NUMITOR-7470 format. One record per residue (C-alpha): residue number from 1; residue in one letter; x, y, z. Coordinates in Angstrom, 3 decimals. Layout:
<rs>
   n res       xx       yy       zz
 NUM   a        X        Y        Z
...
</rs>
This chain:
<rs>
   n res       xx       yy       zz
   1   x  -14.596   -3.274    1.827
   2   x  -14.658   -0.101    3.896
   3   x  -11.246    1.049    5.170
   4   x  -10.927    3.637    7.905
   5   x   -7.542    5.255    8.487
   6   x   -6.873    7.296   11.638
   7   x   -3.740    9.388   11.223
   8   x   -2.742   10.389   14.746
   9   x    0.736   11.469   13.617
  10   x    2.030   15.018   13.114
  11   x    2.494   14.536    9.347
  12   x    0.376   13.666    6.332
  13   x    0.211    9.914    5.814
  14   x   -1.273    7.329    3.528
  15   x   -2.344    3.732    3.799
  16   x   -1.595    1.718    0.672
  17   x   -2.571   -1.847   -0.231
  18   x   -1.510   -4.324   -2.913
  19   x   -2.185   -7.935   -3.736
  20   x    0.498  -10.501   -4.484
  21   x    0.095  -13.399   -6.923
  22   x    1.569  -16.717   -5.820
  23   x    4.250  -17.983   -5.740
  24   x    5.542  -14.515   -4.794
  25   x    4.976  -13.258   -1.248
  26   x    4.300   -9.990    0.554
  27   x    7.946   -9.712    1.734
  28   x    9.034   -9.852   -1.936
  29   x    6.514   -7.149   -2.871
  30   x    7.635   -5.036    0.074
  31   x   11.276   -5.383   -1.020
  32   x   10.324   -4.155   -4.507
  33   x    8.342   -1.205   -3.102
  34   x   11.099   -0.192   -0.683
  35   x   13.736   -0.302   -3.438
  36   x   11.693    1.294   -6.229
  37   x   12.416    4.759   -7.610
  38   x    8.879    6.056   -8.114
  39   x   10.221    9.245   -9.735
  40   x   11.452    7.130  -12.683
  41   x    8.847    7.435  -15.454
  42   x   10.053    4.095  -16.835
  43   x    9.425    2.148  -13.646
  44   x    7.820   -1.229  -14.300
  45   x    5.814   -2.788  -11.500
  46   x    6.074   -6.599  -11.631
  47   x    2.955   -8.291  -12.989
  48   x    2.689  -10.361   -9.805
  49   x    1.852   -7.241   -7.782
  50   x   -1.910   -6.647   -8.018
  51   x   -3.119   -3.057   -7.855
  52   x   -5.962   -2.650   -5.365
  53   x   -8.823   -0.512   -6.687
  54   x   -9.309    2.396   -4.297
  55   x   -6.434    1.037   -2.230
  56   x   -4.884    4.379   -1.279
  57   x   -6.275    6.187    1.759
  58   x   -4.683    9.585    2.463
  59   x   -5.122   11.685    5.612
  60   x   -3.626   14.950    6.797
  61   x   -1.971   15.068   10.218
  62   x   -4.428   14.384   13.025
  63   x   -7.348   13.524   10.735
  64   x   -9.215   10.415    9.663
  65   x   -9.996    9.177    6.157
  66   x  -12.311    6.538    4.752
  67   x  -12.195    4.684    1.439
  68   x  -13.940    1.756   -0.189
  69   x  -11.554   -0.765   -1.729
  70   x  -11.869   -3.886   -3.811
  71   x   -9.472   -6.532   -2.547
  72   x   -8.369   -9.441   -4.735
  73   x   -8.430  -13.089   -3.724
  74   x   -4.702  -13.204   -2.951
  75   x   -2.205  -12.353   -0.275
  76   x   -2.897   -8.667    0.422
  77   x   -0.384   -6.435    2.153
  78   x   -0.633   -2.920    3.554
  79   x    1.903   -0.204    4.218
  80   x    1.735    3.233    5.771
  81   x    3.709    5.967    4.049
  82   x    4.756    9.442    5.158
  83   x    6.938   12.051    3.528
  84   x    7.193   13.795    0.181
  85   x    6.763   12.263   -3.275
  86   x    8.678   10.323   -4.495
  87   x   10.584    9.510   -1.292
  88   x    8.458    8.057    1.473
  89   x    9.175    6.571    4.856
  90   x    7.318    3.251    4.786
  91   x    6.007    1.106    7.627
  92   x    4.921   -2.449    6.883
  93   x    1.423   -3.187    8.161
  94   x    1.685   -6.889    7.373
  95   x   -0.403   -9.058    5.100
  96   x   -3.350  -11.421    5.116
  97   x   -4.789  -13.911    2.641
  98   x   -8.239  -13.632    1.089
  99   x   -9.674  -16.804   -0.403
 100   x  -12.095  -16.843   -3.325
</rs>
């Protein structure tokens, strides 16, 4: 799937996607992401969160970016992140379900 990201903000930003295995839900994944310390080298992402291949689209302020992603048959959620690694300001873009 082709993803186009238009960053019309005044800061660098990224669009990130992840799948969620049932019975967990996108709100549970979002709660994990919002509470995670990504600077911790020992961080363990739950096995019910599915990494999306090519699922990160990064764009500098005022620019557009395009990526090709492989989405799983699952509930898929997206977030927009701004800020410096490892602390980001996150905005939930919601989720949708892809059937097999």
